[in-house]
mmCIF file of the N, C-alpha and C atoms, coordinates in Angstrom:
data_MODEL
# 
_entry.id   MODEL 
# 
loop_
_atom_site.group_PDB 
_atom_site.id 
_atom_site.type_symbol 
_atom_site.label_atom_id 
_atom_site.label_alt_id 
_atom_site.label_comp_id 
_atom_site.label_asym_id 
_atom_site.label_entity_id 
_atom_site.label_seq_id 
_atom_site.pdbx_PDB_ins_code 
_atom_site.Cartn_x 
_atom_site.Cartn_y 
_atom_site.Cartn_z 
_atom_site.occupancy 
_atom_site.B_iso_or_equiv 
_atom_site.pdbx_formal_charge 
_atom_site.auth_seq_id 
_atom_site.auth_comp_id 
_atom_site.auth_asym_id 
_atom_site.auth_atom_id 
_atom_site.pdbx_PDB_model_num 
ATOM 1   N N  . MET A 1 1  ? 17.426 -65.313 -36.869 1.00 0.00 ? 1  MET A N  1 
ATOM 2   C CA . MET A 1 1  ? 17.339 -64.365 -35.777 1.00 0.00 ? 1  MET A CA 1 
ATOM 3   C C  . MET A 1 1  ? 16.201 -63.396 -36.077 1.00 0.00 ? 1  MET A C  1 
ATOM 4   N N  . THR A 1 2  ? 15.397 -63.106 -35.066 1.00 0.00 ? 2  THR A N  1 
ATOM 5   C CA . THR A 1 2  ? 14.283 -62.180 -35.232 1.00 0.00 ? 2  THR A CA 1 
ATOM 6   C C  . THR A 1 2  ? 14.698 -60.778 -34.795 1.00 0.00 ? 2  THR A C  1 
ATOM 7   N N  . ILE A 1 3  ? 13.886 -59.802 -35.138 1.00 0.00 ? 3  ILE A N  1 
ATOM 8   C CA . ILE A 1 3  ? 14.136 -58.425 -34.725 1.00 0.00 ? 3  ILE A CA 1 
ATOM 9   C C  . ILE A 1 3  ? 14.153 -58.309 -33.204 1.00 0.00 ? 3  ILE A C  1 
ATOM 10  N N  . LEU A 1 4  ? 13.319 -59.079 -32.528 1.00 0.00 ? 4  LEU A N  1 
ATOM 11  C CA . LEU A 1 4  ? 13.278 -59.028 -31.061 1.00 0.00 ? 4  LEU A CA 1 
ATOM 12  C C  . LEU A 1 4  ? 14.557 -59.580 -30.452 1.00 0.00 ? 4  LEU A C  1 
ATOM 13  N N  . GLU A 1 5  ? 15.099 -60.628 -31.023 1.00 0.00 ? 5  GLU A N  1 
ATOM 14  C CA . GLU A 1 5  ? 16.368 -61.172 -30.546 1.00 0.00 ? 5  GLU A CA 1 
ATOM 15  C C  . GLU A 1 5  ? 17.500 -60.178 -30.788 1.00 0.00 ? 5  GLU A C  1 
ATOM 16  N N  . ALA A 1 6  ? 17.496 -59.544 -31.955 1.00 0.00 ? 6  ALA A N  1 
ATOM 17  C CA . ALA A 1 6  ? 18.537 -58.565 -32.286 1.00 0.00 ? 6  ALA A CA 1 
ATOM 18  C C  . ALA A 1 6  ? 18.497 -57.364 -31.343 1.00 0.00 ? 6  ALA A C  1 
ATOM 19  N N  . MET A 1 7  ? 17.296 -56.983 -30.896 1.00 0.00 ? 7  MET A N  1 
ATOM 20  C CA . MET A 1 7  ? 17.166 -55.850 -29.967 1.00 0.00 ? 7  MET A CA 1 
ATOM 21  C C  . MET A 1 7  ? 17.845 -56.119 -28.634 1.00 0.00 ? 7  MET A C  1 
ATOM 22  N N  . ARG A 1 8  ? 17.964 -57.358 -28.247 1.00 0.00 ? 8  ARG A N  1 
ATOM 23  C CA . ARG A 1 8  ? 18.511 -57.723 -26.941 1.00 0.00 ? 8  ARG A CA 1 
ATOM 24  C C  . ARG A 1 8  ? 19.987 -58.088 -26.973 1.00 0.00 ? 8  ARG A C  1 
ATOM 25  N N  . LEU A 1 9  ? 20.539 -58.385 -28.115 1.00 0.00 ? 9  LEU A N  1 
ATOM 26  C CA . LEU A 1 9  ? 21.942 -58.774 -28.183 1.00 0.00 ? 9  LEU A CA 1 
ATOM 27  C C  . LEU A 1 9  ? 22.856 -57.565 -28.017 1.00 0.00 ? 9  LEU A C  1 
ATOM 28  N N  . PRO A 1 10 ? 23.721 -57.584 -26.990 1.00 0.00 ? 10 PRO A N  1 
ATOM 29  C CA . PRO A 1 10 ? 24.616 -56.450 -26.747 1.00 0.00 ? 10 PRO A CA 1 
ATOM 30  C C  . PRO A 1 10 ? 25.525 -56.139 -27.943 1.00 0.00 ? 10 PRO A C  1 
ATOM 31  N N  . GLY A 1 11 ? 25.923 -57.156 -28.688 1.00 0.00 ? 11 GLY A N  1 
ATOM 32  C CA . GLY A 1 11 ? 26.798 -56.950 -29.828 1.00 0.00 ? 11 GLY A CA 1 
ATOM 33  C C  . GLY A 1 11 ? 26.108 -56.374 -31.049 1.00 0.00 ? 11 GLY A C  1 
ATOM 34  N N  . LEU A 1 12 ? 24.785 -56.380 -31.062 1.00 0.00 ? 12 LEU A N  1 
ATOM 35  C CA . LEU A 1 12 ? 24.044 -55.812 -32.185 1.00 0.00 ? 12 LEU A CA 1 
ATOM 36  C C  . LEU A 1 12 ? 23.385 -54.501 -31.759 1.00 0.00 ? 12 LEU A C  1 
ATOM 37  N N  . PHE A 1 13 ? 22.150 -54.594 -31.270 1.00 0.00 ? 13 PHE A N  1 
ATOM 38  C CA . PHE A 1 13 ? 21.400 -53.386 -30.944 1.00 0.00 ? 13 PHE A CA 1 
ATOM 39  C C  . PHE A 1 13 ? 21.080 -53.235 -29.459 1.00 0.00 ? 13 PHE A C  1 
ATOM 40  N N  . GLY A 1 14 ? 21.480 -54.210 -28.640 1.00 0.00 ? 14 GLY A N  1 
ATOM 41  C CA . GLY A 1 14 ? 21.141 -54.207 -27.223 1.00 0.00 ? 14 GLY A CA 1 
ATOM 42  C C  . GLY A 1 14 ? 21.487 -52.922 -26.501 1.00 0.00 ? 14 GLY A C  1 
ATOM 43  N N  . SER A 1 15 ? 22.611 -52.322 -26.829 1.00 0.00 ? 15 SER A N  1 
ATOM 44  C CA . SER A 1 15 ? 23.018 -51.091 -26.140 1.00 0.00 ? 15 SER A CA 1 
ATOM 45  C C  . SER A 1 15 ? 22.134 -49.902 -26.507 1.00 0.00 ? 15 SER A C  1 
ATOM 46  N N  . PHE A 1 16 ? 21.426 -49.967 -27.599 1.00 0.00 ? 16 PHE A N  1 
ATOM 47  C CA . PHE A 1 16 ? 20.546 -48.873 -28.016 1.00 0.00 ? 16 PHE A CA 1 
ATOM 48  C C  . PHE A 1 16 ? 19.195 -48.901 -27.309 1.00 0.00 ? 16 PHE A C  1 
ATOM 49  N N  . PHE A 1 17 ? 18.827 -50.043 -26.746 1.00 0.00 ? 17 PHE A N  1 
ATOM 50  C CA . PHE A 1 17 ? 17.486 -50.191 -26.198 1.00 0.00 ? 17 PHE A CA 1 
ATOM 51  C C  . PHE A 1 17 ? 17.406 -50.219 -24.684 1.00 0.00 ? 17 PHE A C  1 
ATOM 52  N N  . GLY A 1 18 ? 18.499 -50.163 -23.991 1.00 0.00 ? 18 GLY A N  1 
ATOM 53  C CA . GLY A 1 18 ? 18.487 -50.027 -22.536 1.00 0.00 ? 18 GLY A CA 1 
ATOM 54  C C  . GLY A 1 18 ? 17.660 -51.075 -21.823 1.00 0.00 ? 18 GLY A C  1 
ATOM 55  N N  . GLU A 1 19 ? 16.939 -50.646 -20.804 1.00 0.00 ? 19 GLU A N  1 
ATOM 56  C CA . GLU A 1 19 ? 16.165 -51.566 -19.981 1.00 0.00 ? 19 GLU A CA 1 
ATOM 57  C C  . GLU A 1 19 ? 15.014 -52.186 -20.763 1.00 0.00 ? 19 GLU A C  1 
ATOM 58  N N  . ALA A 1 20 ? 14.880 -53.482 -20.590 1.00 0.00 ? 20 ALA A N  1 
ATOM 59  C CA . ALA A 1 20 ? 13.868 -54.236 -21.345 1.00 0.00 ? 20 ALA A CA 1 
ATOM 60  C C  . ALA A 1 20 ? 12.447 -53.774 -21.043 1.00 0.00 ? 20 ALA A C  1 
ATOM 61  N N  . GLU A 1 21 ? 12.161 -53.421 -19.810 1.00 0.00 ? 21 GLU A N  1 
ATOM 62  C CA . GLU A 1 21 ? 10.790 -53.063 -19.446 1.00 0.00 ? 21 GLU A CA 1 
ATOM 63  C C  . GLU A 1 21 ? 10.285 -51.837 -20.184 1.00 0.00 ? 21 GLU A C  1 
ATOM 64  N N  . SER A 1 22 ? 11.151 -50.909 -20.515 1.00 0.00 ? 22 SER A N  1 
ATOM 65  C CA . SER A 1 22 ? 10.694 -49.696 -21.184 1.00 0.00 ? 22 SER A CA 1 
ATOM 66  C C  . SER A 1 22 ? 10.360 -49.928 -22.660 1.00 0.00 ? 22 SER A C  1 
ATOM 67  N N  . TRP A 1 23 ? 10.711 -51.070 -23.193 1.00 0.00 ? 23 TRP A N  1 
ATOM 68  C CA . TRP A 1 23 ? 10.452 -51.379 -24.602 1.00 0.00 ? 23 TRP A CA 1 
ATOM 69  C C  . TRP A 1 23 ? 9.363  -52.430 -24.793 1.00 0.00 ? 23 TRP A C  1 
ATOM 70  N N  . THR A 1 24 ? 8.631  -52.748 -23.746 1.00 0.00 ? 24 THR A N  1 
ATOM 71  C CA . THR A 1 24 ? 7.615  -53.794 -23.802 1.00 0.00 ? 24 THR A CA 1 
ATOM 72  C C  . THR A 1 24 ? 6.576  -53.543 -24.890 1.00 0.00 ? 24 THR A C  1 
ATOM 73  N N  . ALA A 1 25 ? 6.062  -52.333 -24.981 1.00 0.00 ? 25 ALA A N  1 
ATOM 74  C CA . ALA A 1 25 ? 5.034  -52.025 -25.983 1.00 0.00 ? 25 ALA A CA 1 
ATOM 75  C C  . ALA A 1 25 ? 5.598  -52.112 -27.399 1.00 0.00 ? 25 ALA A C  1 
ATOM 76  N N  . TRP A 1 26 ? 6.812  -51.615 -27.593 1.00 0.00 ? 26 TRP A N  1 
ATOM 77  C CA . TRP A 1 26 ? 7.431  -51.706 -28.916 1.00 0.00 ? 26 TRP A CA 1 
ATOM 78  C C  . TRP A 1 26 ? 7.680  -53.159 -29.296 1.00 0.00 ? 26 TRP A C  1 
ATOM 79  N N  . GLU A 1 27 ? 8.086  -53.977 -28.332 1.00 0.00 ? 27 GLU A N  1 
ATOM 80  C CA . GLU A 1 27 ? 8.311  -55.394 -28.636 1.00 0.00 ? 27 GLU A CA 1 
ATOM 81  C C  . GLU A 1 27 ? 7.011  -56.076 -29.047 1.00 0.00 ? 27 GLU A C  1 
ATOM 82  N N  . ALA A 1 28 ? 5.916  -55.743 -28.398 1.00 0.00 ? 28 ALA A N  1 
ATOM 83  C CA . ALA A 1 28 ? 4.616  -56.303 -28.785 1.00 0.00 ? 28 ALA A CA 1 
ATOM 84  C C  . ALA A 1 28 ? 4.248  -55.841 -30.195 1.00 0.00 ? 28 ALA A C  1 
ATOM 85  N N  . PHE A 1 29 ? 4.474  -54.573 -30.479 1.00 0.00 ? 29 PHE A N  1 
ATOM 86  C CA . PHE A 1 29 ? 4.189  -54.039 -31.811 1.00 0.00 ? 29 PHE A CA 1 
ATOM 87  C C  . PHE A 1 29 ? 5.027  -54.756 -32.873 1.00 0.00 ? 29 PHE A C  1 
ATOM 88  N N  . LEU A 1 30 ? 6.322  -54.899 -32.614 1.00 0.00 ? 30 LEU A N  1 
ATOM 89  C CA . LEU A 1 30 ? 7.206  -55.547 -33.590 1.00 0.00 ? 30 LEU A CA 1 
ATOM 90  C C  . LEU A 1 30 ? 6.858  -57.018 -33.776 1.00 0.00 ? 30 LEU A C  1 
ATOM 91  N N  . ALA A 1 31 ? 6.481  -57.700 -32.698 1.00 0.00 ? 31 ALA A N  1 
ATOM 92  C CA . ALA A 1 31 ? 6.063  -59.097 -32.818 1.00 0.00 ? 31 ALA A CA 1 
ATOM 93  C C  . ALA A 1 31 ? 4.836  -59.196 -33.713 1.00 0.00 ? 31 ALA A C  1 
ATOM 94  N N  . ALA A 1 32 ? 3.885  -58.297 -33.529 1.00 0.00 ? 32 ALA A N  1 
ATOM 95  C CA . ALA A 1 32 ? 2.686  -58.288 -34.374 1.00 0.00 ? 32 ALA A CA 1 
ATOM 96  C C  . ALA A 1 32 ? 3.034  -57.915 -35.811 1.00 0.00 ? 32 ALA A C  1 
ATOM 97  N N  . LEU A 1 33 ? 3.860  -56.900 -35.978 1.00 0.00 ? 33 LEU A N  1 
ATOM 98  C CA . LEU A 1 33 ? 4.236  -56.422 -37.312 1.00 0.00 ? 33 LEU A CA 1 
ATOM 99  C C  . LEU A 1 33 ? 4.918  -57.506 -38.138 1.00 0.00 ? 33 LEU A C  1 
ATOM 100 N N  . PHE A 1 34 ? 5.822  -58.247 -37.508 1.00 0.00 ? 34 PHE A N  1 
ATOM 101 C CA . PHE A 1 34 ? 6.574  -59.269 -38.232 1.00 0.00 ? 34 PHE A CA 1 
ATOM 102 C C  . PHE A 1 34 ? 5.931  -60.650 -38.151 1.00 0.00 ? 34 PHE A C  1 
ATOM 103 N N  . GLY A 1 35 ? 4.775  -60.747 -37.497 1.00 0.00 ? 35 GLY A N  1 
ATOM 104 C CA . GLY A 1 35 ? 4.077  -62.025 -37.403 1.00 0.00 ? 35 GLY A CA 1 
ATOM 105 C C  . GLY A 1 35 ? 4.825  -63.044 -36.569 1.00 0.00 ? 35 GLY A C  1 
ATOM 106 N N  . LEU A 1 36 ? 5.515  -62.573 -35.522 1.00 0.00 ? 36 LEU A N  1 
ATOM 107 C CA . LEU A 1 36 ? 6.283  -63.466 -34.660 1.00 0.00 ? 36 LEU A CA 1 
ATOM 108 C C  . LEU A 1 36 ? 5.404  -64.004 -33.541 1.00 0.00 ? 36 LEU A C  1 
ATOM 109 N N  . GLY A 1 37 ? 5.831  -65.091 -32.936 1.00 0.00 ? 37 GLY A N  1 
ATOM 110 C CA . GLY A 1 37 ? 5.130  -65.606 -31.773 1.00 0.00 ? 37 GLY A CA 1 
ATOM 111 C C  . GLY A 1 37 ? 5.154  -64.564 -30.666 1.00 0.00 ? 37 GLY A C  1 
ATOM 112 N N  . MET A 1 38 ? 4.054  -64.451 -29.954 1.00 0.00 ? 38 MET A N  1 
ATOM 113 C CA . MET A 1 38 ? 3.946  -63.438 -28.902 1.00 0.00 ? 38 MET A CA 1 
ATOM 114 C C  . MET A 1 38 ? 3.860  -64.093 -27.541 1.00 0.00 ? 38 MET A C  1 
ATOM 115 N N  . THR A 1 39 ? 4.471  -63.454 -26.554 1.00 0.00 ? 39 THR A N  1 
ATOM 116 C CA . THR A 1 39 ? 4.320  -63.911 -25.178 1.00 0.00 ? 39 THR A CA 1 
ATOM 117 C C  . THR A 1 39 ? 2.907  -63.567 -24.722 1.00 0.00 ? 39 THR A C  1 
ATOM 118 N N  . ASP A 1 40 ? 2.525  -64.095 -23.581 1.00 0.00 ? 40 ASP A N  1 
ATOM 119 C CA . ASP A 1 40 ? 1.198  -63.773 -23.041 1.00 0.00 ? 40 ASP A CA 1 
ATOM 120 C C  . ASP A 1 40 ? 1.066  -62.265 -22.800 1.00 0.00 ? 40 ASP A C  1 
ATOM 121 N N  . GLY A 1 41 ? 2.129  -61.646 -22.292 1.00 0.00 ? 41 GLY A N  1 
ATOM 122 C CA . GLY A 1 41 ? 2.101  -60.208 -22.040 1.00 0.00 ? 41 GLY A CA 1 
ATOM 123 C C  . GLY A 1 41 ? 1.986  -59.401 -23.319 1.00 0.00 ? 41 GLY A C  1 
ATOM 124 N N  . GLN A 1 42 ? 2.720  -59.796 -24.347 1.00 0.00 ? 42 GLN A N  1 
ATOM 125 C CA . GLN A 1 42 ? 2.648  -59.102 -25.629 1.00 0.00 ? 42 GLN A CA 1 
ATOM 126 C C  . GLN A 1 42 ? 1.267  -59.257 -26.245 1.00 0.00 ? 42 GLN A C  1 
ATOM 127 N N  . LEU A 1 43 ? 0.717  -60.448 -26.148 1.00 0.00 ? 43 LEU A N  1 
ATOM 128 C CA . LEU A 1 43 ? -0.613 -60.679 -26.703 1.00 0.00 ? 43 LEU A CA 1 
ATOM 129 C C  . LEU A 1 43 ? -1.663 -59.859 -25.955 1.00 0.00 ? 43 LEU A C  1 
ATOM 130 N N  . ALA A 1 44 ? -1.517 -59.739 -24.650 1.00 0.00 ? 44 ALA A N  1 
ATOM 131 C CA . ALA A 1 44 ? -2.457 -58.933 -23.865 1.00 0.00 ? 44 ALA A CA 1 
ATOM 132 C C  . ALA A 1 44 ? -2.382 -57.468 -24.292 1.00 0.00 ? 44 ALA A C  1 
ATOM 133 N N  . LEU A 1 45 ? -1.170 -56.941 -24.491 1.00 0.00 ? 45 LEU A N  1 
ATOM 134 C CA . LEU A 1 45 ? -1.018 -55.555 -24.971 1.00 0.00 ? 45 LEU A CA 1 
ATOM 135 C C  . LEU A 1 45 ? -1.632 -55.394 -26.354 1.00 0.00 ? 45 LEU A C  1 
ATOM 136 N N  . TYR A 1 46 ? -1.364 -56.334 -27.224 1.00 0.00 ? 46 TYR A N  1 
ATOM 137 C CA . TYR A 1 46 ? -1.904 -56.299 -28.579 1.00 0.00 ? 46 TYR A CA 1 
ATOM 138 C C  . TYR A 1 46 ? -3.429 -56.266 -28.549 1.00 0.00 ? 46 TYR A C  1 
ATOM 139 N N  . ARG A 1 47 ? -4.022 -57.136 -27.754 1.00 0.00 ? 47 ARG A N  1 
ATOM 140 C CA . ARG A 1 47 ? -5.484 -57.180 -27.657 1.00 0.00 ? 47 ARG A CA 1 
ATOM 141 C C  . ARG A 1 47 ? -6.048 -55.884 -27.099 1.00 0.00 ? 47 ARG A C  1 
ATOM 142 N N  . THR A 1 48 ? -5.415 -55.360 -26.067 1.00 0.00 ? 48 THR A N  1 
ATOM 143 C CA . THR A 1 48 ? -5.879 -54.118 -25.434 1.00 0.00 ? 48 THR A CA 1 
ATOM 144 C C  . THR A 1 48 ? -5.879 -52.956 -26.407 1.00 0.00 ? 48 THR A C  1 
ATOM 145 N N  . HIS A 1 49 ? -4.824 -52.842 -27.193 1.00 0.00 ? 49 HIS A N  1 
ATOM 146 C CA . HIS A 1 49 ? -4.666 -51.657 -28.036 1.00 0.00 ? 49 HIS A CA 1 
ATOM 147 C C  . HIS A 1 49 ? -5.218 -51.788 -29.449 1.00 0.00 ? 49 HIS A C  1 
ATOM 148 N N  . THR A 1 50 ? -5.548 -53.021 -29.856 1.00 0.00 ? 50 THR A N  1 
ATOM 149 C CA . THR A 1 50 ? -6.113 -53.187 -31.199 1.00 0.00 ? 50 THR A CA 1 
ATOM 150 C C  . THR A 1 50 ? -7.568 -53.618 -31.175 1.00 0.00 ? 50 THR A C  1 
ATOM 151 N N  . GLY A 1 51 ? -8.011 -54.188 -30.065 1.00 0.00 ? 51 GLY A N  1 
ATOM 152 C CA . GLY A 1 51 ? -9.365 -54.715 -29.995 1.00 0.00 ? 51 GLY A CA 1 
ATOM 153 C C  . GLY A 1 51 ? -9.512 -56.052 -30.701 1.00 0.00 ? 51 GLY A C  1 
ATOM 154 N N  . ARG A 1 52 ? -8.428 -56.583 -31.198 1.00 0.00 ? 52 ARG A N  1 
ATOM 155 C CA . ARG A 1 52 ? -8.465 -57.878 -31.879 1.00 0.00 ? 52 ARG A CA 1 
ATOM 156 C C  . ARG A 1 52 ? -8.198 -58.989 -30.877 1.00 0.00 ? 52 ARG A C  1 
ATOM 157 N N  . THR A 1 53 ? -8.701 -60.162 -31.165 1.00 0.00 ? 53 THR A N  1 
ATOM 158 C CA . THR A 1 53 ? -8.534 -61.268 -30.224 1.00 0.00 ? 53 THR A CA 1 
ATOM 159 C C  . THR A 1 53 ? -7.403 -62.209 -30.607 1.00 0.00 ? 53 THR A C  1 
ATOM 160 N N  . ARG A 1 54 ? -7.100 -62.292 -31.893 1.00 0.00 ? 54 ARG A N  1 
ATOM 161 C CA . ARG A 1 54 ? -6.045 -63.200 -32.360 1.00 0.00 ? 54 ARG A CA 1 
ATOM 162 C C  . ARG A 1 54 ? -4.832 -62.423 -32.834 1.00 0.00 ? 54 ARG A C  1 
ATOM 163 N N  . ALA A 1 55 ? -3.686 -62.981 -32.574 1.00 0.00 ? 55 ALA A N  1 
ATOM 164 C CA . ALA A 1 55 ? -2.433 -62.379 -33.048 1.00 0.00 ? 55 ALA A CA 1 
ATOM 165 C C  . ALA A 1 55 ? -2.323 -62.582 -34.559 1.00 0.00 ? 55 ALA A C  1 
ATOM 166 N N  . PRO A 1 56 ? -1.604 -61.716 -35.249 1.00 0.00 ? 56 PRO A N  1 
ATOM 167 C CA . PRO A 1 56 ? -1.412 -61.905 -36.686 1.00 0.00 ? 56 PRO A CA 1 
ATOM 168 C C  . PRO A 1 56 ? -0.728 -63.237 -36.986 1.00 0.00 ? 56 PRO A C  1 
ATOM 169 N N  . GLU A 1 57 ? -1.104 -63.837 -38.084 1.00 0.00 ? 57 GLU A N  1 
ATOM 170 C CA . GLU A 1 57 ? -0.520 -65.123 -38.464 1.00 0.00 ? 57 GLU A CA 1 
ATOM 171 C C  . GLU A 1 57 ? 0.678  -64.972 -39.381 1.00 0.00 ? 57 GLU A C  1 
ATOM 172 N N  . GLY A 1 58 ? 0.907  -63.780 -39.866 1.00 0.00 ? 58 GLY A N  1 
ATOM 173 C CA . GLY A 1 58 ? 2.040  -63.536 -40.745 1.00 0.00 ? 58 GLY A CA 1 
ATOM 174 C C  . GLY A 1 58 ? 2.439  -62.075 -40.678 1.00 0.00 ? 58 GLY A C  1 
ATOM 175 N N  . PRO A 1 59 ? 3.517  -61.714 -41.338 1.00 0.00 ? 59 PRO A N  1 
ATOM 176 C CA . PRO A 1 59 ? 3.988  -60.325 -41.289 1.00 0.00 ? 59 PRO A CA 1 
ATOM 177 C C  . PRO A 1 59 ? 3.068  -59.366 -42.044 1.00 0.00 ? 59 PRO A C  1 
ATOM 178 N N  . ALA A 1 60 ? 3.052  -58.135 -41.593 1.00 0.00 ? 60 ALA A N  1 
ATOM 179 C CA . ALA A 1 60 ? 2.278  -57.090 -42.264 1.00 0.00 ? 60 ALA A CA 1 
ATOM 180 C C  . ALA A 1 60 ? 3.059  -56.601 -43.487 1.00 0.00 ? 60 ALA A C  1 
ATOM 181 N N  . ARG A 1 61 ? 2.344  -56.125 -44.478 1.00 0.00 ? 61 ARG A N  1 
ATOM 182 C CA . ARG A 1 61 ? 3.007  -55.561 -45.661 1.00 0.00 ? 61 ARG A CA 1 
ATOM 183 C C  . ARG A 1 61 ? 3.423  -54.119 -45.424 1.00 0.00 ? 61 ARG A C  1 
ATOM 184 N N  . GLU A 1 62 ? 2.708  -53.438 -44.529 1.00 0.00 ? 62 GLU A N  1 
ATOM 185 C CA . GLU A 1 62 ? 2.943  -52.017 -44.311 1.00 0.00 ? 62 GLU A CA 1 
ATOM 186 C C  . GLU A 1 62 ? 2.441  -51.640 -42.922 1.00 0.00 ? 62 GLU A C  1 
ATOM 187 N N  . ALA A 1 63 ? 3.069  -50.657 -42.323 1.00 0.00 ? 63 ALA A N  1 
ATOM 188 C CA . ALA A 1 63 ? 2.607  -50.167 -41.018 1.00 0.00 ? 63 ALA A CA 1 
ATOM 189 C C  . ALA A 1 63 ? 2.785  -48.657 -40.961 1.00 0.00 ? 63 ALA A C  1 
ATOM 190 N N  . TRP A 1 64 ? 1.820  -47.998 -40.393 1.00 0.00 ? 64 TRP A N  1 
ATOM 191 C CA . TRP A 1 64 ? 1.877  -46.561 -40.154 1.00 0.00 ? 64 TRP A CA 1 
ATOM 192 C C  . TRP A 1 64 ? 1.867  -46.365 -38.645 1.00 0.00 ? 64 TRP A C  1 
ATOM 193 N N  . VAL A 1 65 ? 2.818  -45.625 -38.147 1.00 0.00 ? 65 VAL A N  1 
ATOM 194 C CA . VAL A 1 65 ? 2.932  -45.428 -36.705 1.00 0.00 ? 65 VAL A CA 1 
ATOM 195 C C  . VAL A 1 65 ? 2.784  -43.945 -36.386 1.00 0.00 ? 65 VAL A C  1 
ATOM 196 N N  . VAL A 1 66 ? 1.845  -43.643 -35.517 1.00 0.00 ? 66 VAL A N  1 
ATOM 197 C CA . VAL A 1 66 ? 1.678  -42.288 -35.014 1.00 0.00 ? 66 VAL A CA 1 
ATOM 198 C C  . VAL A 1 66 ? 2.211  -42.318 -33.592 1.00 0.00 ? 66 VAL A C  1 
ATOM 199 N N  . ALA A 1 67 ? 3.326  -41.636 -33.374 1.00 0.00 ? 67 ALA A N  1 
ATOM 200 C CA . ALA A 1 67 ? 3.968  -41.681 -32.057 1.00 0.00 ? 67 ALA A CA 1 
ATOM 201 C C  . ALA A 1 67 ? 4.447  -40.281 -31.688 1.00 0.00 ? 67 ALA A C  1 
ATOM 202 N N  . GLY A 1 68 ? 4.268  -39.953 -30.443 1.00 0.00 ? 68 GLY A N  1 
ATOM 203 C CA . GLY A 1 68 ? 4.676  -38.645 -29.948 1.00 0.00 ? 68 GLY A CA 1 
ATOM 204 C C  . GLY A 1 68 ? 6.160  -38.583 -29.635 1.00 0.00 ? 68 GLY A C  1 
ATOM 205 N N  . ARG A 1 69 ? 6.569  -37.419 -29.198 1.00 0.00 ? 69 ARG A N  1 
ATOM 206 C CA . ARG A 1 69 ? 7.954  -37.226 -28.800 1.00 0.00 ? 69 ARG A CA 1 
ATOM 207 C C  . ARG A 1 69 ? 8.317  -38.185 -27.681 1.00 0.00 ? 69 ARG A C  1 
ATOM 208 N N  . ARG A 1 70 ? 9.546  -38.626 -27.692 1.00 0.00 ? 70 ARG A N  1 
ATOM 209 C CA . ARG A 1 70 ? 10.105 -39.508 -26.672 1.00 0.00 ? 70 ARG A CA 1 
ATOM 210 C C  . ARG A 1 70 ? 9.430  -40.883 -26.642 1.00 0.00 ? 70 ARG A C  1 
ATOM 211 N N  . ALA A 1 71 ? 8.812  -41.274 -27.739 1.00 0.00 ? 71 ALA A N  1 
ATOM 212 C CA . ALA A 1 71 ? 8.157  -42.573 -27.814 1.00 0.00 ? 71 ALA A CA 1 
ATOM 213 C C  . ALA A 1 71 ? 9.136  -43.678 -28.217 1.00 0.00 ? 71 ALA A C  1 
ATOM 214 N N  . GLY A 1 72 ? 10.313 -43.310 -28.656 1.00 0.00 ? 72 GLY A N  1 
ATOM 215 C CA . GLY A 1 72 ? 11.301 -44.301 -29.067 1.00 0.00 ? 72 GLY A CA 1 
ATOM 216 C C  . GLY A 1 72 ? 11.229 -44.665 -30.539 1.00 0.00 ? 72 GLY A C  1 
ATOM 217 N N  . ASN A 1 73 ? 10.337 -44.028 -31.267 1.00 0.00 ? 73 ASN A N  1 
ATOM 218 C CA . ASN A 1 73 ? 10.154 -44.388 -32.670 1.00 0.00 ? 73 ASN A CA 1 
ATOM 219 C C  . ASN A 1 73 ? 11.393 -44.158 -33.524 1.00 0.00 ? 73 ASN A C  1 
ATOM 220 N N  . GLU A 1 74 ? 12.273 -43.228 -33.157 1.00 0.00 ? 74 GLU A N  1 
ATOM 221 C CA . GLU A 1 74 ? 13.466 -43.011 -33.954 1.00 0.00 ? 74 GLU A CA 1 
ATOM 222 C C  . GLU A 1 74 ? 14.439 -44.178 -33.850 1.00 0.00 ? 74 GLU A C  1 
ATOM 223 N N  . ARG A 1 75 ? 14.316 -44.992 -32.820 1.00 0.00 ? 75 ARG A N  1 
ATOM 224 C CA . ARG A 1 75 ? 15.184 -46.172 -32.683 1.00 0.00 ? 75 ARG A CA 1 
ATOM 225 C C  . ARG A 1 75 ? 14.588 -47.400 -33.338 1.00 0.00 ? 75 ARG A C  1 
ATOM 226 N N  . VAL A 1 76 ? 13.314 -47.399 -33.589 1.00 0.00 ? 76 VAL A N  1 
ATOM 227 C CA . VAL A 1 76 ? 12.647 -48.583 -34.136 1.00 0.00 ? 76 VAL A CA 1 
ATOM 228 C C  . VAL A 1 76 ? 12.475 -48.513 -35.647 1.00 0.00 ? 76 VAL A C  1 
ATOM 229 N N  . ARG A 1 77 ? 12.657 -47.374 -36.241 1.00 0.00 ? 77 ARG A N  1 
ATOM 230 C CA . ARG A 1 77 ? 12.445 -47.212 -37.688 1.00 0.00 ? 77 ARG A CA 1 
ATOM 231 C C  . ARG A 1 77 ? 13.070 -48.291 -38.483 1.00 0.00 ? 77 ARG A C  1 
# 
């Protein structure tokens, strides 16, 4: 099971993440962070915000996130 699958399961973390559309950017970030397969939409977000053309081929060793208030970062830690 991946982190993205766990985010959607009501019995695990699904109730913490509410509507799927509001977490689209975080899902793209987590897919990139963990080196998971990305949907076309996630890949488009990744390309837009990183300037990179290819998705990561494996998980990152470390990530630093700069996020403002109400960005949802306290739920993704």
